[in-house]
C-alpha positions, 0 to 999 in steps of 0.5 A: 314692785322694785325693792332694795336689800337693806342687808345681805340675805339668802333669798331661799325661794329664788335660790340667790344671795341678795347683797346689800343694796341689790335692787330686784322685783318682788310681788307685794305678797313676797315683800311682806314674806321677806320682811316678816323675818324675825330680825326685822325688815330686809328690804324696802320699796324703791320709790318710782319718783326717785328714779325720775328725779335722778334721770332729770338731774343726770 
């Protein structure tokens, strides 16, 4: 699934700093793991429909 970072965070499993707004792929399990952070959710799922709308508008 494609996700978008809500805030900058250190992705320890991937060894990367994820910048705010970065879009990347994760599994559903990894999505749950990242969003179980004590400070709240760090990522959101990118909706597939938004991409189709953007492509038809551009």
